[in-house]
N, C-alpha and C positions, 0 to 999 in steps of 0.2 A: 260260173254264172251267178252264184249266190253272192259272191263278193261284189260283183258289178251292180247287182240290184241294191245291195246295202249302200254302196257309195252313192248311187243315184238318189236313193231315199234320203240319205244324209244331206246331199246337196239341196234337195227340195226342202228339207226341214230347216236348213240354214238360211234359205232365202228370206222367208218372212221375218226371221230374227234380225237379219242384217238390215232389212228395210225398216223394221220397227225401230232399230237403233238410229238409223239416219233420220227418222221422224222427229227425234229430239232436236229442237232448235233453240238457240239462245236469242234473246231480243237484242236489237240494235238500240242500246240504251240512250245513245246521243241523239236519236231521232225524236223530235218533239211535234205534237199536234199544235195547231194554232191556239194561243191563249191558255195553254195547259197550266193549271194551278195558279192563275193570275187573277187579280182583282179587276173589276170593270174600271176602265179609264186608264189602266196602266199600260206602259209600253211593253211589247213582247220582245225580249232580248234575242229570241231564237228566230224571229221572222222579220225580214225587211221588205219594204215595198218600194219599187222603182216605178214612178208614174210619169206620164207625159201627156198633158192636156193641151199642148200646143206651144209651150214655151221652153222646151228642152226637158231633159231627164232630171228628176229630183228623187233622191232616195231617203226614206225615213224608216223608223221602226214602226211595225204595225201596232195599232192601239186597240185594246180589247173593248168590244162594245156589245151591248145586248141586242138580240134580234129585233128588227123593226117591222112595223106594219106599213105596207105601201098600198093605199087604196083598198084596205081590207085584206091584202095578201101578205102574210107574215114570211119573213126569212125562215128557212127550215130550222127546226130545233136542232142545235148542235149535238152530236153524239157525246156520251159521257166522256169527260176528260179533255174536251175541246171547246173552243168558243169562237165566235166570229171576231175578226180583226179587220181594221180599215186603215187607210192612210190618213183619213180625216175623221178623227174621233175626239170627243170632248173628255175632260177629266172626270165627268160624271158618267162616262161609259155610254154615251149616245153617239150615233153616227150623224155626222154633219150633213146638211142639205141646204142648197143644192151643190152638186159636184159636177164640174165640167166633164163632158165626154172625153174619152181617151183610153190609153192602155195603162193597166195597173198590174205589174208583174211581182208576184209574191215569191220570196226566196228564203230557203233555210239550208243549213249545212248539217252533216252528220259524219261520223267516222267509222270506218271498218278497221278494227285493230289487227295487229300482226297475228297471223294464224287463221283469220276469218277469210273464207274463200269468196271473193267477189262474184264468181260465176254462179254461186249457190245462194246468194242473197236475194231477198224479195221484200217488197213493200206492198201492203194492201190497206184499204181504208175506204173512207167516203169523203166527198168534197162537194162544195157548192160555191157559187159566186153571184154577186150582184154587179153586172148583169149576166156575164157569160164567160166560161173558161174555153179558151181557144187552142191551147197546146200545153204539153208538159215536156220539160227538158231535164235530163239528168247528166250532169257534168258537160253541159253544153250541147248534148246530143238529143235530138227530137225523139221522144218515145211514142211511137204511133199507137193509137188505140189504148193508151194507158187508162183513159176514162171512157166509160160507156154511158151516153154516146160522146163522141168528139167531133165538133165542139158541142158543149152543152147548149140547151135551148136558150135563146135570148130571153131575158127576164125569167130564167129558170131557177131563181133563188128560193122558190118554195119547196124544192126537192133536193135530196142528196143523191150523188151519183157515185157508183162503185169505181174504185181505183185499184189497178194492179200493175206493178212494175217488177219484171223478172230479169231484166238485162240492163247493161249500161253502167253497172257498179264498178268501183275501182278501190284498191287498197288505200288507206289513209282517208283524207278529207273528200267528201262527196257533196256536190251542190245540186239541190233540187229546186226547180223553178216552175211556177204555174203562170202562164200568160192569161190575163183576163182583160175584159173590155167593160167599160162603163158606157152605155149606149142611150140612156134616156135622161141625162142631166139631172139625176136624182141622187140618192145615196149610192155608195159603192162599198163592197166588202167581200170577204173571203173566209171560208172555214174549211179546215182539213183535219180529219181524224185519221191518224196514221199509225200503223203497226209495222215495224220492220223486224225481220228475223234472218238468221243465218245458221246453218247446221253447225253443231259443235265440232271442232276439229277432231276430237277423239271419235265422234260418231262416224265421220268420213273414213278415218283410218280403220275402224272396226269393220266397216262395210267392205273395204278393200281386202282386209285380211281374211274375212269370212268367205268372200267370193273366191279368192285365190286358193284357199284351203279346199273348198269344195271342188274346184276344177282339178286340183292336183289329185284328189282322191279318186275322181272319176277316171283320170288318165291312168293311174296306177292299177285300178281294177280292170281296165280294158287290157293293159299289158299282161296281167295275170291270166286273163281268159285266153288271150292269144297264145301264151306260153303253154 
């Protein structure tokens, strides 16, 4: 019986170590927030905007712009490392006005490299839009409830909204799209502060080895007790 108790205690002791090991995650370095590290008025090479204001789809690179004031209501202050972008921005970094109502879909891509487990990847962050975010797609698949709330409030650009994506990833290139609406014929824009992580491959292996070893010890101890 002493051997059995030892094995059980060892298994219990290994569990937090294994889970702590899995807690080590590496960043998805190819995932970029909007306007990251760019000057006002410059094109964002990592984000495109496909818009349709009634004359068919047009795709452009997002332009980095400063937050604007609309009747005394400012666009939300972008989190550190991100900036607002728009399909209609000036070289001085100002959002153009007026902009016709319609859909404005903001898209970026990132890569999961060999050895990174797509089922364990995740993206968290904060987002906002002038005027409204209606849906989030990852690799063409709708990610329900990725944003709280979904859709965001109309003219909800004064606030940032939590984002969490834990499914829909794939090895290689991934495409992330935010569907937005311009609803009041004014300015339009979008901001996303994103952090992507995936557990280190070695961490996943260590979890499996630790768990398997603990199970084997328990089984051996039980056999010893029976014998």
